[in-house]
C-alpha positions in Angstrom: 14.5 35.3 11.1 17.5 33.5 9.8 19.7 35.3 7.2 20.0 32.7 4.4 17.6 33.6 1.5 15.8 30.5 0.4 13.8 29.8 -2.8 11.8 26.6 -2.4 10.7 24.4 -5.3 8.1 21.6 -4.9 4.6 20.5 -5.8 2.9 17.7 -3.7 1.9 17.3 0.0 5.3 15.7 0.7 6.9 19.0 -0.2 4.4 21.1 1.8 5.5 19.5 5.1 9.1 20.5 4.4 8.2 24.1 3.4 5.9 24.5 6.5 8.7 23.3 8.7 11.0 26.0 7.3 8.4 28.7 7.7 7.4 27.6 11.2 11.0 27.8 12.3 11.6 31.3 10.9 13.8 30.4 7.9 13.8 33.2 5.3 11.8 31.7 2.4 11.8 34.6 -0.2 9.9 32.7 -2.9 8.2 29.5 -4.0 8.3 27.8 -7.4 5.7 25.1 -8.1 3.8 23.5 -11.0 1.3 25.4 -13.1 -2.4 25.1 -12.2 -4.1 22.4 -14.3 -7.5 20.8 -14.8 -8.1 17.7 -12.7 -10.9 15.3 -11.7 -14.1 14.5 -13.5 -15.3 18.1 -13.7 -11.8 19.2 -15.0 -11.8 22.0 -12.5 -8.6 24.0 -12.3 -6.4 22.5 -9.6 -3.6 24.2 -7.7 -0.7 22.3 -6.3 -0.5 21.5 -2.6 2.6 23.7 -2.4 0.8 26.6 -4.0 -2.1 26.4 -1.7 0.2 26.5 1.3 2.3 29.3 -0.1 -0.8 31.4 -0.7 -1.9 30.9 2.9 1.5 32.3 4.0 1.6 35.2 1.5 4.8 33.8 0.0 5.7 35.0 -3.5 5.0 32.3 -6.1 6.3 31.5 -9.7 4.7 28.8 -11.8 6.8 28.4 -14.9 5.8 26.0 -17.7 9.3 26.4 -19.2 12.2 26.6 -16.7 14.5 28.0 -19.4 12.1 30.9 -20.2 14.0 34.3 -20.0 11.1 36.0 -18.1 11.1 33.3 -15.5 14.9 33.4 -15.1 14.8 37.1 -14.7 12.1 36.9 -12.0 14.0 34.1 -10.2 17.2 36.2 -10.2 15.4 39.1 -8.6 14.7 37.0 -5.5 18.5 36.9 -5.0 18.5 33.5 -3.3 21.5 32.2 -1.4 20.3 28.7 -1.7 17.5 26.8 -3.5 15.8 23.8 -2.1 14.1 21.2 -4.3 11.6 18.7 -3.0 9.5 16.5 -5.4 9.7 18.9 -8.3 11.2 18.3 -11.7 14.6 18.3 -13.3 16.2 21.7 -13.4 18.3 23.2 -16.2 21.8 24.4 -15.2 20.6 28.1 -15.6 18.4 27.5 -12.6 20.3 25.2 -10.3 23.6 27.1 -10.8 22.1 30.5 -10.0 22.4 30.7 -6.1 25.8 31.4 -4.7 25.5 28.7 -2.0 24.0 26.1 -4.4 20.8 24.2 -5.0 20.1 21.1 -3.0 17.5 18.3 -3.3 15.8 16.2 -0.7 15.4 12.6 -1.9 13.5 9.9 -0.1 16.1 7.2 -0.1 19.6 6.5 1.0 21.4 7.5 -2.2 22.9 6.1 -4.4 20.2 3.4 -3.9 16.7 4.1 -5.4 17.4 7.0 -7.6 14.3 7.9 -9.6 10.7 9.0 -9.3 9.3 6.5 -6.8 11.9 5.6 -4.1 9.5 5.1 -1.2 7.3 2.6 -3.1 10.3 0.6 -4.5 12.0 0.3 -1.1 8.9 -1.6 0.2 8.2 -3.5 -3.0 11.8 -4.9 -2.8 11.3 -5.9 0.8 13.9 -3.5 2.3 14.1 -3.3 6.1 15.7 0.2 6.1 15.5 3.4 4.0 15.9 7.1 4.7 16.3 10.5 3.3 19.3 12.3 1.6 20.1 15.9 0.9 22.5 16.4 -2.0 23.7 19.3 -4.3 22.1 19.1 -7.7 24.2 18.5 -10.7 23.3 17.9 -14.4 22.1 14.3 -13.9 19.2 12.8 -11.9 19.9 12.2 -8.2 23.6 11.9 -8.7 25.0 15.0 -6.9 27.3 15.1 -3.9 25.6 14.0 -0.7 25.4 16.5 2.2 23.4 14.6 4.9 21.5 11.3 5.3 19.1 10.0 7.9 18.2 6.3 8.1 15.0 4.8 9.4 13.6 1.3 9.8 10.8 -0.1 7.6 8.4 -2.3 9.6 7.5 -5.6 8.1 3.8 -4.7 7.7 4.3 -1.0 6.9 2.5 0.3 3.8 3.8 3.0 1.6 1.4 5.6 2.8 2.7 5.3 6.4 6.4 5.3 5.3 5.8 8.3 3.1 4.5 10.3 6.1 7.4 9.2 8.3 10.0 10.2 5.7 8.2 13.5 5.2 8.8 14.6 8.8 12.3 13.1 9.0 13.1 14.9 5.7 11.8 18.3 7.0 14.3 18.1 9.9 17.1 17.1 7.6 16.4 20.0 5.2 16.6 22.5 8.1 19.8 20.9 9.3 21.3 21.1 5.8 20.4 24.9 5.6 22.0 25.4 9.0 25.2 23.7 7.8 25.3 25.8 4.6 24.8 29.0 6.6 27.7 28.1 8.9 29.9 27.1 5.9 30.3 23.7 7.4 29.3 21.5 4.5 31.5 18.5 3.7 30.0 16.5 0.8 30.5 12.9 -0.1 30.7 11.9 -3.8 28.2 9.2 -4.8 29.6 6.0 -6.2 28.6 5.6 -9.8 27.2 2.1 -9.4 23.4 2.1 -9.2 22.3 -1.2 -7.6 18.6 -0.5 -7.1 16.5 2.1 -9.0 13.1 3.6 -8.4 11.5 4.1 -11.8 8.2 5.8 -12.3 5.1 3.7 -11.6 2.8 2.8 -14.5 -0.1 0.3 -14.7 2.3 -2.4 -16.1 4.6 -2.4 -13.0 1.7 -2.1 -10.6 0.0 -5.3 -11.8 0.3 -8.3 -9.4 2.2 -11.3 -10.7 0.5 -14.2 -8.9 3.3 -16.6 -9.9 5.7 -14.9 -7.5 6.4 -16.1 -3.9 3.9 -15.0 -1.3 6.4 -12.5 0.3 7.0 -10.8 -3.0 3.3 -10.4 -3.7 2.7 -9.1 -0.2 5.5 -6.5 -0.5 4.3 -5.5 -3.9 0.8 -4.7 -2.6 1.9 -2.8 0.5 4.5 -0.9 -1.5 1.6 0.5 -3.6 -1.0 1.0 -0.8 -2.8 3.4 -0.9 -1.4 5.0 -4.0 -1.3 4.1 -6.9 -2.5 0.7 -5.7 -1.6 -2.8 -7.0 -4.1 -4.2 -9.4 -5.2 -7.5 -10.9 -7.9 -9.0 -13.2 -10.5 -11.3 -11.7 -11.8 -14.0 -14.0 -15.2 -14.8 -12.6 -17.1 -17.2 -14.8 -17.3 -15.5 -18.2 -16.7 -12.0 -16.7 -13.3 -10.3 -16.3 -13.2 -7.6 -13.7 -10.3 -5.2 -12.9 -9.7 -4.8 -9.1 -7.3 -2.8 -6.9 -6.1 -4.6 -3.8 -5.1 -2.7 -0.6 -5.0 -4.3 2.8 -3.6 -7.9 2.8 -2.1 -10.5 5.1 0.0 -13.7 4.6 -0.8 -17.3 5.3 2.0 -19.7 4.6 0.8 -23.2 3.9 1.1 -26.1 1.4 -1.9 -26.8 -0.8 -2.9 -28.3 -4.2 -4.7 -25.3 -5.6 -3.6 -23.8 -8.9 -1.9 -20.4 -8.7 -4.4 -17.5 -8.6 -7.3 -19.7 -7.4 -9.8 -17.6 -5.4 -11.0 -19.3 -2.2 -13.9 -17.8 -0.2 -15.9 -18.3 2.9 -18.5 -16.0 4.5 -15.8 -14.0 6.1 -12.6 -14.6 4.2 -11.3 -14.0 0.7 -7.9 -15.4 -0.2 -5.8 -16.3 -3.3 -3.7 -19.4 -3.6 -0.1 -18.8 -4.5 3.0 -21.1 -4.7 3.8 -21.2 -1.0 0.5 -20.3 0.7 -2.4 -17.9 0.5 -2.7 -14.1 0.2 -5.6 -13.0 2.4 -7.3 -10.0 1.0 -8.7 -7.6 3.6 -9.5 -4.6 1.5 -10.3 -4.4 -2.2 -11.9 -2.1 -4.8 -13.7 -3.6 -7.9 -13.7 -1.5 -11.0 -16.6 1.0 -10.8 -17.3 0.2 -7.1 -16.0 1.8 -3.9 -13.2 0.4 -1.8 -14.5 -2.0 0.8 -13.4 -4.7 3.3 -13.6 -8.3 2.1 -16.5 -9.2 4.4 -18.6 -6.4 2.8 -17.7 -7.5 -0.6 -18.6 -11.2 0.1 -22.0 -10.1 1.4 -23.0 -8.6 -2.0 -20.8 -10.3 -4.6 -20.6 -14.0 -5.5 -17.5 -15.6 -6.8 -17.8 -18.5 -9.3 -16.3 -21.8 -8.0 -13.6 -21.6 -10.6 -12.8 -17.8 -10.1 -9.2 -16.9 -10.5 -6.9 -13.9 -10.3 -5.1 -13.4 -13.6 
């Protein structure tokens, strides 16, 4: 087992892959910090974070503080005597936590910093039509995603790639970069790069208002918006079908560039195709979920649902 004593902090599946890579490669993870258990789903059953589930399976010590400044939590954290702390998809740390280990606390961020600081960097890279992104490790300071860069790894984004696919690619590249960063810290070979203060592109948290499709935008922008939110949290729209307005989430789509005289948002259907007229062509919908229904392909929807001849996407 390697000598460096690591405390790992994270919550979702993305973080599990990084933690598992460290454990599988005999890094010395002495403790794990993750979010408290909370009720989730329709039955409001108590839900454990993905990181907690994995940590339990490996018999790793776990702390789940609600308050990161709590004296009892800080005392317990100090007892683990970490050389380094690793943060992956967790929350902002107070200085009393990130300044504790002698070799520092570093974060893995799923973008090429300083671009796409914030909560949803993978989504926004696709929404904005980027052809490249990557992962960055950096030492945490008192602001969000602004600390000195340790290492970066760049990858290409395919033109039809959805966020779920890119998320998984970055997860595995990130796992390797985190291990490489620990090795550098252990050898004392870290040379950091200061981030420029300019922030060209940000990655704010996703809410319903910024996931709604704007049908007045060019076809490419709408296409990127939808794939940047597929499968989660999913782009959405309102269908005006006769007198009824239905909320719908849209997943798989393709593009059809063409000139036409239809109004923006006009829904055009055949037995096997569902598409929406936009300024420079049609967005072809291959997969959709109407409110209260299950996700289905367009052909299945068209078999059981009829669109009014004046149906539009709002």
